[in-house]
Backbone as numpy.savetxt, mean C-alpha at the origin, in Angstrom:
# Nx Ny Nz CAx CAy CAz Cx Cy Cz
8.62 -13.87 -6.59 7.78 -12.69 -6.64 8.73 -11.40 -6.61
8.34 -10.30 -7.34 8.98 -9.11 -7.40 8.07 -8.06 -6.93
8.45 -7.18 -5.86 7.67 -6.17 -5.24 8.26 -5.00 -5.57
7.50 -4.02 -6.16 7.94 -2.64 -6.42 7.11 -1.57 -5.63
7.96 -0.78 -4.90 7.41 0.19 -4.09 6.99 1.39 -4.92
5.61 1.70 -5.32 5.22 2.70 -6.16 5.24 4.01 -5.46
4.78 4.02 -4.17 4.85 5.11 -3.30 5.08 4.81 -1.81
5.83 5.60 -1.04 6.15 5.23 0.31 5.88 6.50 1.26
5.09 7.36 0.78 4.80 8.52 1.59 3.48 8.58 2.18
3.34 9.44 3.21 2.15 9.64 3.77 1.03 10.22 3.05
-0.27 10.67 3.54 -1.14 11.10 2.77 -1.06 12.49 1.98
0.07 13.27 2.70 0.52 14.57 1.87 1.58 14.31 0.92
2.23 13.13 1.12 3.49 12.99 0.30 4.60 13.80 0.83
5.79 13.62 0.16 6.93 14.35 0.65 7.51 14.70 -0.80
7.95 16.01 -0.95 7.86 17.18 -0.05 6.33 17.54 0.10
6.02 18.12 1.28 4.79 18.72 1.65 4.55 20.14 0.96
3.48 20.28 0.52 3.21 21.73 -0.11 3.50 22.71 0.98
4.40 23.59 0.55 4.52 24.83 1.43 5.62 24.54 2.55
6.17 23.31 2.61 7.14 23.18 3.80 8.58 23.31 3.23
9.33 24.00 4.13 10.70 24.20 3.85 11.72 23.45 4.66
11.15 22.40 5.50 12.02 21.57 6.24 13.19 20.91 5.54
14.24 20.31 6.21 15.32 19.75 5.54 14.91 18.51 4.79
13.98 17.92 5.15 13.49 16.64 4.35 12.84 17.11 3.13
11.93 18.06 3.20 11.18 18.53 2.09 12.11 19.25 0.94
13.29 19.77 1.57 14.28 20.44 0.59 15.39 19.44 0.18
15.36 18.26 0.76 16.42 17.26 0.37 16.54 17.06 -1.19
17.77 16.94 -1.51 18.04 16.41 -3.00 18.18 15.13 -3.25
18.08 14.30 -2.11 18.17 12.75 -2.24 16.81 12.18 -2.77
16.92 11.49 -3.84 15.64 11.12 -4.51 14.91 10.24 -3.63
15.58 9.58 -2.53 14.87 8.60 -1.73 13.90 9.30 -0.77
14.16 10.66 -0.66 13.40 11.38 0.23 12.07 12.10 -0.53
11.91 11.77 -1.79 10.84 12.17 -2.42 9.71 11.10 -2.52
8.66 11.22 -1.89 7.67 10.11 -1.58 6.28 10.38 -2.07
5.91 9.69 -3.13 4.35 9.61 -3.49 3.70 8.80 -2.50
2.31 8.97 -2.64 1.33 8.35 -1.79 1.45 6.80 -1.93
1.25 5.99 -0.85 1.64 4.63 -0.71 0.90 3.77 -1.47
1.70 2.77 -2.11 1.19 1.71 -3.05 2.35 0.81 -3.27
2.01 -0.47 -3.55 2.92 -1.44 -4.00 2.48 -2.11 -5.21
3.26 -2.75 -6.07 2.98 -3.43 -7.33 3.68 -4.79 -7.00
2.84 -5.81 -7.22 3.20 -7.31 -6.96 3.23 -7.98 -8.46
4.42 -8.54 -8.74 4.47 -9.44 -9.90 4.81 -10.75 -9.41
3.65 -11.66 -9.36 3.69 -12.88 -8.72 2.80 -13.92 -9.40
3.44 -15.03 -9.69 2.77 -16.23 -10.41 2.22 -15.82 -11.65
3.04 -14.92 -12.39 2.64 -14.47 -13.64 1.55 -13.41 -13.82
1.14 -12.84 -12.72 0.09 -11.92 -12.42 0.73 -10.50 -12.08
-0.04 -9.53 -12.42 0.39 -8.11 -12.11 -0.77 -7.54 -11.17
-0.38 -7.13 -9.85 -1.55 -6.75 -8.82 -0.90 -5.60 -8.19
-1.83 -4.64 -7.94 -1.35 -3.47 -7.23 -2.26 -3.30 -6.02
-1.71 -3.12 -4.79 -2.20 -2.88 -3.47 -2.34 -1.27 -3.36
-3.62 -0.88 -3.46 -3.97 0.60 -3.28 -3.54 1.38 -4.52
-4.32 2.18 -4.99 -4.13 3.17 -6.06 -4.52 4.50 -5.51
-3.53 5.19 -5.09 -3.79 6.64 -4.62 -3.86 7.62 -5.58
-3.78 9.03 -5.24 -3.84 9.99 -6.29 -2.64 10.11 -7.23
-1.60 9.45 -6.88 -0.31 9.46 -7.79 -0.37 8.20 -8.59
-1.29 7.47 -8.73 -1.24 6.06 -9.33 -0.82 6.28 -10.88
-1.42 7.24 -11.59 -0.91 7.36 -13.03 0.55 7.60 -13.15
1.04 8.59 -12.29 2.40 8.99 -12.37 3.33 7.53 -11.99
2.81 7.06 -11.03 3.41 5.83 -10.59 3.61 4.59 -11.68
2.44 4.45 -12.28 2.46 3.38 -13.37 3.25 3.70 -14.41
3.30 5.06 -14.79 4.06 5.40 -15.97 5.52 5.32 -15.56
5.88 5.71 -14.47 7.33 5.65 -14.06 7.91 4.19 -14.04
7.06 3.26 -13.71 7.64 1.88 -13.49 7.04 0.93 -14.72
6.51 1.69 -15.77 6.27 1.01 -16.98 5.29 -0.28 -16.68
4.24 0.05 -15.93 3.38 -1.15 -15.74 2.24 -1.07 -16.73
2.57 -1.77 -17.84 1.73 -1.75 -18.96 0.52 -2.81 -18.94
0.57 -3.68 -17.93 -0.45 -4.53 -17.80 -0.83 -4.77 -16.40
-2.15 -4.79 -16.01 -2.79 -4.85 -14.54 -3.72 -5.83 -14.54
-3.58 -6.93 -13.84 -4.69 -7.96 -13.61 -5.74 -7.64 -12.49
-5.21 -6.86 -11.51 -6.18 -6.57 -10.41 -5.77 -5.55 -9.57
-6.66 -4.89 -8.80 -6.46 -3.89 -7.81 -6.99 -4.49 -6.48
-6.25 -4.39 -5.34 -6.68 -4.71 -3.92 -6.54 -3.55 -2.97
-7.57 -3.33 -2.34 -7.52 -2.04 -1.33 -7.46 -2.57 -0.01
-6.61 -1.74 0.76 -6.45 -1.91 2.16 -7.60 -1.23 3.04
-7.94 -0.16 2.45 -9.13 0.62 3.10 -9.59 1.76 2.36
-10.52 2.54 2.82 -11.16 3.44 1.97 -10.58 4.92 1.87
-9.65 5.27 2.65 -9.10 6.59 2.66 -8.37 7.03 1.24
-8.82 8.30 0.96 -8.46 8.88 -0.34 -7.01 8.76 -0.87
-6.17 8.78 0.03 -4.70 8.57 -0.43 -4.38 7.20 -0.79
-5.42 6.29 -0.74 -5.24 4.87 -1.22 -6.22 4.61 -2.17
-7.13 5.36 -2.48 -8.17 5.13 -3.55 -8.31 6.08 -4.60
-7.55 7.25 -4.51 -7.89 8.50 -5.29 -7.40 8.27 -6.76
-6.76 7.06 -7.26 -6.50 6.86 -8.51 -7.24 6.01 -9.26
-8.44 5.51 -8.73 -9.21 4.40 -9.32 -9.58 4.80 -10.82
-9.77 5.98 -11.02 -10.26 6.62 -12.52 -9.28 6.08 -13.45
-8.01 6.04 -13.06 -6.90 5.96 -14.07 -6.84 4.38 -14.45
-7.57 3.50 -14.04 -7.55 2.10 -14.58 -8.15 2.18 -15.97
-8.74 3.14 -16.43 -9.39 3.24 -17.84 -8.30 2.67 -18.82
-6.96 3.27 -18.61 -6.10 2.77 -19.52 -5.93 1.34 -19.79
-6.10 0.55 -18.69 -5.92 -0.75 -18.71 -7.27 -1.51 -19.27
-8.46 -0.80 -18.94 -9.60 -1.29 -19.66 -9.50 -1.21 -21.14
-9.03 -0.22 -21.72 -8.75 -0.06 -23.05 -7.82 -0.92 -23.66
-6.69 -1.16 -22.95 -5.59 -1.98 -23.51 -6.01 -3.48 -23.49
-6.65 -3.87 -22.26 -6.92 -5.23 -22.04 -8.29 -5.67 -22.59
-9.21 -4.75 -22.75 -10.56 -5.01 -23.15 -11.18 -6.09 -22.36
-11.13 -5.65 -20.97 -11.76 -6.33 -19.87 -12.10 -5.38 -18.65
-13.00 -5.90 -17.97 -13.28 -5.07 -16.61 -12.20 -5.38 -15.63
-11.85 -4.42 -14.81 -10.77 -4.54 -13.78 -11.19 -5.15 -12.51
-10.86 -6.32 -12.09 -11.25 -6.75 -10.85 -10.57 -6.07 -9.64
-11.59 -5.52 -8.76 -11.24 -4.79 -7.67 -11.76 -5.58 -6.39
-10.66 -5.89 -5.58 -10.84 -6.39 -4.18 -10.83 -5.62 -3.05
-11.96 -5.65 -2.16 -11.88 -4.82 -0.97 -13.02 -5.31 -0.06
-12.84 -4.89 1.21 -13.90 -5.14 2.08 -15.34 -4.54 1.62
-16.52 -5.08 1.87 -17.84 -4.45 1.54 -17.93 -2.86 1.77
-17.50 -2.55 3.13 -17.50 -1.25 3.41 -16.74 -0.26 2.50
-15.67 -0.78 2.05 -14.71 0.05 1.19 -15.48 0.07 -0.15
-15.87 -1.06 -0.71 -16.65 -0.98 -2.01 -17.81 0.05 -2.02
-18.48 0.10 -0.81 -19.69 1.10 -0.86 -19.11 2.37 -0.66
-17.90 2.70 -0.12 -17.34 4.03 -0.25 -16.94 4.35 -1.72
-16.43 3.47 -2.34 -15.97 3.59 -3.87 -17.26 3.99 -4.63
-18.26 3.29 -4.45 -19.61 3.52 -5.21 -20.10 4.98 -4.91
-19.76 5.45 -3.62 -20.15 6.81 -3.44 -19.37 7.83 -4.00
-17.93 7.66 -3.95 -17.08 8.55 -4.32 -16.92 8.53 -5.91
-17.01 7.32 -6.52 -17.07 7.32 -7.99 -18.39 6.98 -8.49
-19.45 7.59 -8.16 -20.87 7.43 -8.51 -20.98 7.08 -10.10
-20.11 7.93 -10.76 -20.30 7.77 -12.27 -20.01 6.59 -12.84
-19.02 5.77 -12.17 -18.55 4.45 -12.58 -19.64 3.46 -12.51
-20.45 3.65 -11.54 -21.52 2.67 -11.11 -22.99 3.11 -11.60
-23.05 4.22 -12.22 -24.32 4.77 -12.73 -25.04 3.79 -13.55
-26.50 3.88 -13.57 -27.20 2.90 -14.44 -27.08 3.23 -15.87
-26.95 4.68 -16.20 -26.72 5.03 -17.54 -25.32 5.65 -17.65
-24.34 4.78 -18.13 -22.91 5.00 -18.09 -22.54 6.04 -19.19
-21.75 6.97 -18.86 -21.02 7.73 -19.63 -19.94 7.11 -20.48
-19.77 7.26 -21.83 -18.82 6.39 -22.64 -17.42 6.77 -22.10
-16.60 5.63 -21.98 -15.24 5.73 -21.65 -14.89 5.80 -20.17
-15.87 5.55 -19.22 -15.62 5.62 -17.86 -14.95 4.31 -17.50
-14.36 4.08 -16.32 -13.62 3.02 -15.83 -14.68 1.88 -15.67
-14.15 0.70 -16.05 -14.98 -0.58 -15.95 -14.41 -1.55 -14.81
-15.27 -1.73 -13.93 -14.60 -2.66 -12.74 -15.63 -3.71 -12.48
-14.85 -4.75 -11.81 -15.65 -6.12 -11.43 -15.36 -6.12 -9.90
-16.42 -5.91 -9.10 -16.25 -5.82 -7.64 -16.19 -7.23 -6.96
-15.19 -7.38 -6.09 -15.01 -8.67 -5.36 -14.96 -8.38 -3.82
-15.89 -8.58 -3.05 -16.03 -8.25 -1.77 -15.06 -9.24 -0.97
-14.19 -8.75 -0.07 -13.42 -9.53 0.89 -14.42 -9.94 2.13
-14.79 -10.85 2.28 -15.98 -11.17 3.16 -15.42 -11.67 4.68
-14.07 -11.98 4.63 -13.51 -12.42 6.07 -12.10 -11.95 6.28
-11.85 -11.53 7.45 -10.53 -10.99 7.74 -9.69 -12.10 8.26
-10.08 -13.35 8.32 -9.30 -14.61 8.64 -9.16 -15.67 7.56
-10.15 -15.62 6.69 -9.96 -16.62 5.68 -9.35 -16.18 4.39
-8.37 -16.85 3.84 -7.61 -16.35 2.55 -8.58 -16.29 1.39
-8.43 -15.51 0.28 -8.99 -15.38 -0.86 -8.16 -15.39 -1.96
-8.72 -15.39 -3.10 -7.79 -15.48 -4.36 -8.10 -14.21 -5.28
-6.84 -13.74 -5.77 -6.87 -12.60 -6.79 -6.33 -13.18 -7.91
-7.03 -13.34 -8.89 -6.57 -14.02 -10.27 -5.67 -15.20 -10.03
-6.21 -15.99 -9.02 -5.59 -17.22 -8.82 -4.51 -17.36 -7.74
-4.04 -15.94 -7.26 -3.02 -15.77 -6.25 -3.61 -15.75 -4.88
-3.16 -16.58 -4.02 -3.71 -16.56 -2.58 -3.27 -15.29 -1.89
-4.21 -14.75 -1.28 -4.02 -13.42 -0.38 -4.55 -13.92 0.96
-3.69 -13.55 2.08 -4.14 -13.89 3.42 -4.44 -12.57 4.12
-5.71 -12.09 4.33 -5.94 -11.03 4.87 -5.53 -10.87 6.46
-4.92 -9.68 6.78 -4.40 -9.46 8.25 -5.18 -8.22 8.80
-5.90 -8.52 9.86 -6.61 -7.37 10.48 -5.63 -6.41 11.22
-5.90 -5.21 11.05 -5.18 -4.13 11.89 -6.12 -3.03 12.08
-5.73 -2.13 12.93 -6.41 -0.97 13.34 -5.80 0.38 13.02
-6.50 1.15 12.30 -6.06 2.50 11.94 -6.87 3.60 12.83
-6.29 3.74 13.94 -7.12 4.42 15.08 -8.23 3.39 15.32
-9.50 3.82 15.00 -10.67 2.89 15.35 -11.25 2.37 13.91
-10.57 2.54 12.93 -10.95 2.05 11.62 -10.37 0.73 11.29
-11.15 -0.31 11.09 -10.56 -1.60 10.78 -9.93 -1.57 9.29
-8.73 -1.99 9.05 -8.12 -2.01 7.80 -7.44 -3.46 7.72
-7.17 -3.64 6.39 -6.49 -4.81 6.18 -5.08 -4.82 5.63
-4.17 -5.65 6.10 -2.90 -5.91 5.54 -3.10 -7.29 4.77
-1.91 -7.58 4.04 -2.12 -8.90 3.29 -0.79 -9.56 3.33
-0.87 -10.90 3.39 0.34 -11.75 3.23 0.10 -12.54 2.05
1.05 -12.48 1.12 1.10 -13.19 -0.18 2.44 -13.91 -0.23
2.27 -15.34 -0.16 3.48 -16.14 -0.06 4.39 -15.65 1.15
5.58 -15.36 0.90 6.54 -15.04 1.96 6.49 -13.51 2.10
5.70 -12.70 1.51 5.71 -11.41 1.55 4.46 -10.93 2.54
4.68 -9.94 3.46 3.56 -9.30 4.18 3.62 -7.97 4.16
2.41 -7.29 3.86 2.33 -5.79 3.70 1.27 -5.26 4.70
1.63 -4.34 5.54 0.75 -3.62 6.38 1.01 -2.10 6.38
0.09 -1.37 5.94 0.33 0.06 6.01 -0.92 0.65 6.71
-0.77 1.98 7.22 -1.85 2.71 7.83 -2.58 1.90 9.06
-1.52 1.66 9.98 -2.02 0.74 11.25 -1.37 1.49 12.48
-2.07 1.23 13.54 -1.38 1.50 14.84 -1.66 0.53 15.93
-2.36 -0.59 15.42 -2.54 -1.78 16.34 -2.61 -2.98 15.45
-1.86 -3.94 16.02 -2.00 -5.38 15.39 -2.30 -6.29 16.53
-3.28 -7.14 16.42 -3.57 -7.90 17.65 -2.74 -9.33 17.41
-2.84 -10.07 18.45 -2.08 -11.34 18.71 -2.16 -12.26 17.27
-3.46 -12.53 16.90 -3.74 -13.26 15.72 -3.03 -12.71 14.46
-3.19 -11.37 14.32 -2.48 -10.86 13.23 -1.00 -10.94 13.19
-0.36 -10.76 14.39 1.12 -11.00 14.49 1.67 -12.43 14.15
0.69 -13.42 14.53 1.05 -14.72 14.27 0.84 -14.99 12.71
-0.08 -14.48 12.08 -0.23 -14.65 10.62 0.87 -13.97 9.80
1.56 -12.92 10.53 2.85 -12.36 9.85 3.98 -13.10 10.11
4.09 -13.78 11.19 5.31 -14.59 11.65 5.73 -15.52 10.66
7.12 -15.72 10.30 7.57 -16.61 9.34 7.77 -15.86 7.93
7.13 -14.68 7.75 7.36 -14.12 6.60 8.85 -13.79 6.13
9.20 -13.86 4.90 10.56 -13.68 4.40 10.67 -12.10 4.52
9.85 -11.28 4.07 9.91 -9.94 3.88 8.53 -9.32 4.60
8.72 -8.38 5.40 7.61 -7.69 6.00 7.72 -6.28 5.71
6.58 -5.62 5.40 6.55 -4.12 5.00 5.55 -3.58 6.23
5.99 -2.55 6.88 5.13 -2.01 7.94 5.20 -0.50 7.95
4.18 0.16 8.34 4.21 1.69 8.34 4.99 2.26 9.52
5.76 3.34 9.32 6.39 4.03 10.48 6.20 5.49 10.04
5.39 6.16 10.65 5.09 7.58 10.15 6.13 8.54 10.61
6.53 8.43 11.85 7.38 9.64 12.44 7.88 9.09 13.87
8.56 9.95 14.56 9.17 9.51 15.89 8.08 9.71 17.00
7.32 10.73 17.01 6.40 11.01 18.02 5.08 10.38 17.79
4.44 9.88 19.01 3.27 9.17 19.11 2.30 9.77 18.07
1.45 8.93 17.42 0.39 9.32 16.42 -0.85 8.60 16.79
-1.90 9.22 16.51 -3.32 8.55 16.84 -3.61 7.37 15.98
-3.02 7.22 14.77 -3.43 6.19 13.78 -2.32 5.42 13.09
-1.14 5.89 13.48 0.04 5.24 12.81 1.09 4.75 13.77
1.76 3.64 13.42 2.96 3.26 14.19 3.97 4.32 14.10
4.67 4.52 15.28 5.92 5.39 15.26 7.08 4.52 14.75
8.14 5.11 14.53 9.39 4.28 14.07 9.69 3.25 15.09
9.79 3.71 16.37 10.21 2.70 17.49 9.28 1.67 17.61
7.81 1.88 17.42 6.82 1.01 17.59 7.04 -0.07 16.54
7.28 0.42 15.20 7.41 -0.52 14.09 8.80 -1.49 14.22
9.73 -0.65 14.73 11.01 -1.60 14.90 10.81 -2.58 15.97
10.00 -2.30 16.99 9.87 -3.28 18.09 8.90 -4.51 17.60
8.01 -4.32 16.77 7.24 -5.38 16.18 8.23 -6.09 15.24
8.80 -5.58 14.52 9.81 -6.19 13.45 10.76 -7.08 14.24
11.45 -6.47 15.09 12.40 -7.29 15.94 11.71 -8.56 16.58
10.59 -8.42 17.06 9.91 -9.58 17.59 9.63 -10.65 16.52
9.00 -10.13 15.35 8.63 -11.07 14.24 9.86 -11.63 13.50
11.02 -10.76 13.44 12.38 -11.24 12.99 12.34 -11.84 11.55
11.66 -11.15 10.47 11.70 -11.60 9.23 13.29 -11.50 8.75
13.56 -12.19 7.69 14.90 -11.97 7.08 15.10 -10.45 6.64
14.08 -9.80 6.13 14.21 -8.50 5.67 12.94 -7.69 5.92
13.01 -6.46 6.30 11.91 -5.64 6.57 11.99 -4.19 6.05
10.92 -3.71 5.75 10.97 -2.36 5.16 9.87 -1.29 5.83
10.35 -0.17 6.05 9.23 0.77 6.56 8.64 1.58 5.47
7.38 1.93 5.58 6.60 2.74 4.50 5.73 3.60 5.13
4.87 4.35 4.40 4.03 5.34 4.75 4.77 6.52 5.80
5.79 7.01 5.21 6.73 7.82 5.93 6.51 9.26 5.61
6.49 10.12 6.87 6.14 11.38 6.67 7.46 12.21 6.56
7.43 13.47 6.19 8.66 14.34 6.40 9.10 14.60 7.77
8.30 14.17 8.74 8.62 14.40 10.19 9.64 13.17 10.76
9.69 12.35 9.85 10.69 11.13 10.36 11.94 11.40 10.24
12.45 12.20 9.21 13.96 12.50 8.95 14.37 11.91 7.66
15.66 12.30 7.35 16.13 12.03 5.98 16.52 10.51 6.09
16.40 9.97 4.75 16.56 8.62 4.59 17.98 8.16 5.03
18.99 8.83 4.63 20.22 8.36 5.10 20.64 8.36 6.52
19.90 9.35 7.21 20.28 9.56 8.67 19.34 8.48 9.47
18.24 8.30 9.09 17.26 7.31 9.74 17.81 5.94 9.53
18.15 5.61 8.45 18.85 4.17 8.10 19.84 3.89 8.87
20.72 4.77 9.22 22.00 4.54 9.97 21.74 4.11 11.35
20.40 4.48 11.91 20.00 4.02 13.34 19.31 2.81 13.32
18.99 2.11 12.21 18.02 0.92 12.22 18.97 -0.41 12.40
18.24 -1.36 12.86 18.83 -2.70 12.77 19.17 -3.12 11.32
20.16 -3.98 11.05 20.68 -4.33 9.73 19.54 -4.82 8.82
18.63 -5.56 9.38 17.52 -6.26 8.53 16.41 -5.26 8.27
16.41 -4.06 8.92 15.30 -3.04 8.61 15.82 -1.98 7.76
15.11 -1.49 6.74 15.51 -0.46 5.89 14.11 0.29 5.59
14.56 1.64 5.35 13.49 2.50 4.83 13.06 2.25 3.28
11.85 1.84 3.01 11.71 1.72 1.52 11.58 3.12 0.96
11.70 3.12 -0.36 11.75 4.38 -1.04 10.95 4.08 -2.40
10.43 5.22 -2.97 9.89 5.00 -4.34 10.72 4.54 -5.44
10.07 3.41 -5.96 10.98 2.71 -7.10 11.59 1.54 -6.54
11.74 1.47 -5.20 12.68 0.25 -4.73 11.99 -1.09 -5.26
12.88 -1.98 -5.76 12.44 -3.31 -6.14 12.96 -4.42 -5.06
12.11 -5.21 -4.76 12.48 -6.31 -3.75 12.04 -7.63 -4.34
12.97 -8.61 -4.34 12.57 -9.96 -4.70 12.47 -10.85 -3.62
11.24 -11.46 -3.62 10.97 -12.40 -2.43 11.05 -13.90 -2.89
């Protein structure tokens, strides 16, 4: 499996509009972060987890010319704001795009993208095929690829992470229960969100993420959903255990 980090930033991205902090002014390309998303190439399938507002830019940058399915972790706009741009794949592939998410998230998509689901459809709108994720414990298949959902909390909002083979991806979380941690244990690669140093209402801090990863002890781990408040890539990485790195936009990882 090859995993490409399409975006590793928080909801505002980095640099933040109007900010002149050292991170936002950094010339290190690793400190430029689009909204969070990953692309999986697994078992001959091309699958994206979360399509945020930067989806078009990310797909062009990484030359993702074919897409088999979209999977959503939750309904926040920085994770769903690029849904309209699947039109290009509809046109190229001549098929509806399979979209997998919890029923609550699918209902939110129907409200925000009412025109996609209208009875009388405008020509050229995105074509989607909805697949509800009905359990947060039972695995499901995305174009034949097995996904194990992992329940997390994003403040009080239930969100999903996913384990695919030896790869586990959890973003936008500040709580993982005992069952979720056991589902993650044994992964070769784990991706976990780490927003900043200071306590946050809905995201893990850097130290909280490191503590979880040291307990789970994967071979490799990457931190994502990073804000400009965390610090510059090269400085933060120097403080981390050897098996934990900060992800950055465009990073490719083989699992």
